[in-house]
C-alpha positions as CSV (number, residue, x, y, z in Angstrom):
1,M,-113.1,-91.5,-57.1
2,L,-116.3,-90.8,-55.2
3,L,-119.5,-92.8,-55.4
4,C,-122.8,-90.9,-54.9
5,I,-126.0,-92.8,-54.2
6,D,-129.5,-91.4,-54.2
7,I,-131.9,-93.9,-52.7
8,G,-135.5,-93.1,-53.8
9,N,-138.8,-94.8,-53.3
10,T,-138.9,-96.2,-56.8
11,N,-135.2,-96.3,-58.0
12,V,-131.7,-96.0,-56.6
13,F,-129.4,-93.8,-58.7
14,L,-125.6,-94.1,-58.5
15,G,-122.9,-91.8,-59.9
16,V,-119.2,-92.2,-59.9
17,Y,-117.1,-89.0,-59.9
18,E,-113.5,-88.5,-60.8
19,G,-112.8,-85.1,-59.4
20,N,-115.6,-82.9,-60.6
21,K,-116.4,-85.1,-63.6
22,L,-119.2,-87.7,-63.6
23,V,-117.6,-90.7,-65.3
24,A,-120.4,-93.2,-64.9
25,E,-124.0,-93.4,-63.8
26,F,-126.5,-96.2,-63.4
27,S,-129.6,-97.2,-61.5
28,M,-131.4,-100.1,-59.9
29,T,-134.8,-100.8,-58.6
30,S,-135.5,-99.6,-55.0
31,S,-136.7,-102.7,-53.2
32,G,-137.3,-103.0,-49.5
33,Q,-136.8,-106.8,-49.8
34,Q,-133.3,-106.8,-51.1
35,T,-130.4,-107.8,-48.9
36,A,-126.9,-106.3,-48.5
37,D,-125.5,-109.3,-50.4
38,E,-127.9,-108.7,-53.3
39,V,-126.8,-105.1,-53.4
40,V,-123.1,-106.2,-53.5
41,I,-123.8,-108.5,-56.4
42,K,-125.5,-105.6,-58.3
43,L,-122.5,-103.3,-57.6
44,M,-120.1,-106.0,-58.8
45,D,-122.1,-106.3,-62.0
46,V,-122.2,-102.6,-62.6
47,F,-118.5,-102.0,-61.9
48,N,-117.6,-104.9,-64.2
49,L,-119.9,-103.5,-66.9
50,Y,-118.3,-100.0,-66.7
51,K,-114.8,-101.4,-66.2
52,L,-114.5,-99.5,-62.9
53,D,-112.0,-100.6,-60.2
54,P,-113.7,-100.7,-56.7
55,E,-110.3,-100.1,-55.2
56,E,-110.3,-96.6,-56.7
57,I,-113.4,-95.6,-54.8
58,E,-112.2,-93.4,-51.9
59,G,-115.5,-92.2,-50.5
60,V,-119.2,-92.9,-50.6
61,I,-122.1,-90.5,-49.8
62,I,-125.7,-91.5,-49.6
63,A,-129.0,-89.5,-49.7
64,S,-131.9,-91.8,-48.7
65,V,-135.6,-91.3,-48.3
66,V,-136.1,-95.0,-47.6
67,P,-135.0,-95.6,-44.0
68,R,-135.4,-99.4,-44.2
69,L,-132.7,-99.5,-47.0
70,D,-130.1,-97.4,-45.0
71,S,-128.6,-100.3,-43.1
72,V,-128.8,-102.6,-46.2
73,F,-126.7,-100.2,-48.3
74,E,-124.4,-99.3,-45.4
75,K,-123.5,-103.0,-45.0
76,A,-123.1,-103.5,-48.7
77,I,-120.8,-100.5,-49.1
78,R,-118.7,-101.6,-46.1
79,K,-118.5,-105.1,-47.6
80,F,-117.7,-104.2,-51.2
81,F,-115.6,-101.1,-50.8
82,R,-114.4,-101.4,-47.2
83,I,-115.7,-97.9,-46.6
84,T,-118.2,-96.4,-44.2
85,P,-120.5,-94.2,-46.2
86,L,-121.5,-90.7,-45.3
87,F,-125.3,-90.3,-45.0
88,V,-126.8,-86.9,-45.7
89,G,-128.8,-86.0,-42.5
90,P,-128.7,-84.0,-39.3
91,G,-125.2,-82.8,-38.5
92,V,-123.9,-83.0,-42.0
93,K,-122.5,-79.7,-43.3
94,S,-124.3,-78.4,-46.4
95,G,-123.7,-74.7,-46.4
96,I,-127.5,-74.2,-46.5
97,H,-129.5,-72.7,-43.6
98,I,-132.6,-74.8,-43.2
99,K,-135.4,-72.6,-42.0
100,T,-138.3,-75.0,-42.1
101,D,-140.2,-75.8,-38.8
102,N,-138.7,-79.3,-38.6
103,P,-135.4,-79.5,-40.5
104,K,-135.0,-83.2,-39.6
105,Q,-138.0,-83.9,-41.9
106,L,-136.3,-82.5,-45.0
107,G,-135.5,-85.1,-47.6
108,A,-131.8,-85.7,-48.1
109,D,-132.3,-85.6,-51.9
110,I,-134.1,-82.2,-51.6
111,L,-131.1,-80.8,-49.7
112,A,-128.6,-82.2,-52.2
113,G,-130.6,-80.6,-55.1
114,V,-130.7,-77.2,-53.3
115,V,-126.9,-77.3,-52.5
116,A,-126.1,-78.0,-56.2
117,A,-128.6,-75.4,-57.5
118,Y,-127.2,-72.7,-55.2
119,H,-123.6,-73.6,-56.1
120,K,-124.2,-73.8,-59.9
121,Y,-126.9,-71.2,-60.5
122,G,-127.1,-68.9,-57.5
123,A,-130.1,-67.8,-55.5
124,P,-132.9,-67.0,-55.0
125,A,-134.0,-70.2,-56.7
126,I,-136.9,-72.7,-56.9
127,I,-135.6,-76.2,-57.2
128,I,-138.0,-78.7,-58.7
129,D,-137.4,-82.5,-58.6
130,M,-139.9,-84.7,-60.4
131,G,-139.9,-88.3,-59.4
132,T,-142.1,-90.4,-57.2
133,A,-143.1,-87.1,-55.8
134,I,-142.9,-83.6,-57.3
135,T,-141.1,-81.3,-54.9
136,L,-140.6,-77.5,-55.3
137,F,-138.4,-75.9,-52.7
138,Y,-137.3,-72.3,-52.4
139,V,-133.9,-71.1,-51.3
140,S,-133.2,-67.4,-50.7
141,E,-130.2,-65.3,-51.7
142,N,-129.0,-65.7,-48.1
143,K,-128.7,-69.5,-48.5
144,E,-131.9,-70.0,-46.5
145,L,-134.1,-72.9,-47.4
146,L,-137.5,-71.5,-46.5
147,G,-139.8,-74.4,-47.5
148,G,-141.7,-75.7,-50.4
149,V,-144.4,-77.8,-52.0
150,I,-144.8,-81.6,-52.3
151,T,-147.3,-83.2,-54.7
152,P,-147.6,-86.7,-56.1
153,G,-145.5,-87.5,-59.2
154,I,-147.1,-88.4,-62.5
155,R,-146.9,-92.2,-62.2
156,T,-147.7,-92.1,-58.4
157,A,-150.9,-90.0,-59.0
158,Y,-152.1,-92.0,-62.0
159,S,-151.4,-95.4,-60.5
160,G,-153.9,-94.4,-57.8
161,L,-156.4,-93.4,-60.4
162,F,-156.1,-96.6,-62.3
163,S,-156.5,-98.7,-59.1
164,K,-159.7,-96.8,-58.1
165,A,-161.4,-96.5,-61.5
166,A,-162.2,-99.9,-62.9
167,K,-162.9,-98.7,-66.5
168,L,-159.7,-96.7,-66.9
169,E,-156.9,-98.8,-68.3
170,E,-153.3,-97.9,-67.5
171,V,-151.6,-95.9,-70.3
172,R,-148.0,-94.8,-70.9
173,A,-147.0,-91.3,-70.0
174,E,-146.6,-90.0,-73.6
175,V,-147.4,-86.6,-75.2
176,P,-150.8,-86.7,-77.0
177,A,-151.4,-84.9,-80.2
178,S,-153.7,-82.3,-78.5
179,V,-154.8,-81.1,-75.1
180,I,-158.3,-82.2,-75.9
181,G,-158.1,-86.0,-76.0
182,K,-160.1,-88.0,-78.6
183,D,-160.3,-91.2,-76.5
184,T,-159.8,-92.4,-73.0
185,A,-156.1,-93.1,-73.4
186,T,-155.3,-89.6,-74.9
187,C,-157.5,-87.9,-72.3
188,I,-155.5,-89.5,-69.6
189,Q,-152.2,-88.7,-71.3
190,S,-153.3,-85.1,-71.6
191,G,-153.8,-85.0,-67.9
192,M,-150.4,-86.6,-67.3
193,V,-148.4,-84.3,-69.5
194,F,-150.3,-81.0,-69.9
195,G,-152.1,-81.2,-66.5
196,T,-148.8,-81.8,-64.7
197,A,-147.1,-79.0,-66.7
198,A,-150.0,-76.6,-65.7
199,L,-149.7,-77.7,-62.1
200,V,-145.9,-77.0,-62.0
201,D,-146.3,-73.7,-63.9
202,G,-149.0,-72.6,-61.5
203,L,-147.0,-73.5,-58.4
204,I,-144.0,-71.6,-59.7
205,R,-146.1,-68.5,-60.3
206,R,-147.7,-68.7,-56.8
207,M,-144.3,-69.2,-55.1
208,K,-142.8,-66.3,-57.0
209,A,-145.8,-64.1,-56.0
210,E,-145.5,-65.2,-52.3
211,V,-141.7,-64.4,-52.0
212,G,-141.9,-61.3,-54.1
213,T,-138.8,-62.2,-56.1
214,N,-138.0,-63.6,-59.6
215,P,-136.0,-66.7,-58.7
216,A,-134.2,-69.0,-61.0
217,V,-136.1,-72.2,-61.6
218,V,-134.0,-75.4,-61.7
219,L,-135.6,-78.6,-62.9
220,T,-134.4,-82.2,-62.4
221,G,-135.8,-85.7,-61.8
222,G,-136.6,-88.7,-63.9
223,E,-140.2,-87.5,-64.8
224,A,-139.0,-84.0,-65.8
225,V,-138.3,-85.2,-69.3
226,I,-142.0,-85.9,-69.8
227,V,-143.2,-82.4,-69.2
228,K,-140.3,-80.0,-69.5
229,D,-141.0,-79.1,-73.1
230,H,-144.5,-78.1,-72.2
231,L,-143.8,-75.7,-69.3
232,E,-144.5,-72.0,-69.9
233,E,-142.2,-70.7,-67.1
234,E,-138.5,-70.3,-67.8
235,F,-136.3,-72.9,-66.2
236,I,-132.9,-74.6,-66.2
237,Y,-132.9,-78.3,-66.8
238,D,-130.1,-80.2,-64.9
239,R,-130.3,-83.9,-65.1
240,H,-127.5,-84.5,-62.6
241,L,-128.4,-81.9,-60.0
242,V,-128.8,-84.3,-57.0
243,M,-125.6,-86.2,-57.9
244,D,-123.7,-82.9,-58.1
245,G,-125.2,-81.8,-54.8
246,L,-124.0,-85.1,-53.1
247,R,-120.5,-84.5,-54.4
248,L,-120.5,-81.0,-53.0
249,I,-121.8,-82.1,-49.6
250,Y,-119.2,-84.8,-49.4
251,H,-116.3,-82.4,-50.0
252,K,-117.7,-80.0,-47.4
253,N,-117.5,-82.8,-44.8
254,E,-114.1,-84.2,-45.6
């Protein structure tokens, strides 16, 4: 079995594959204060909960956008599984030609999503991942990752608004009854849901116009469920896109 780990700024997502099948998935909070031993304890709890045998894990691959956690998870993986994990980064084979000005700056999770989208849905494609940040990246039919757009995620953007505006109280990211809110809470929720949907729709249209093609649009990420039913552009929703990409990258580097 293969363990795939996506270390994000807010959460860490983990998936266990048996062959091509995802047999278990779970998450934990991404904390820069946790130690390798604390990660081991969490892994033990999770593997016990899902009745998984750590001895059956043959490989581990990690995509991380939190450098301070890289060594923590590497130590934990070595201690718990007695395996040295593969980190997605420079020198790792992905099958994608990165044509950005500084390929080393590309997020490992973005690359994993692009790899999976190309493998599962073809290209050209726009891959959208909605989490702490909303990222939209374009891959051409020639497997060339040409670049993209990064904007704050819903909770990231609105936590900044709540911290700066004393009279605005924090509200949940829920769909209001109408675009035109009737009170402060529903006005904010309208911005969260319909405003973000309009932002994503607008960026998709501008990217399509700029590249002169009609690419497939693949949507993933924890916050995608909040707005996906309110997008006007056609898209494919794939909850496990990054996990599948990590699996594919791991097998390309065996």
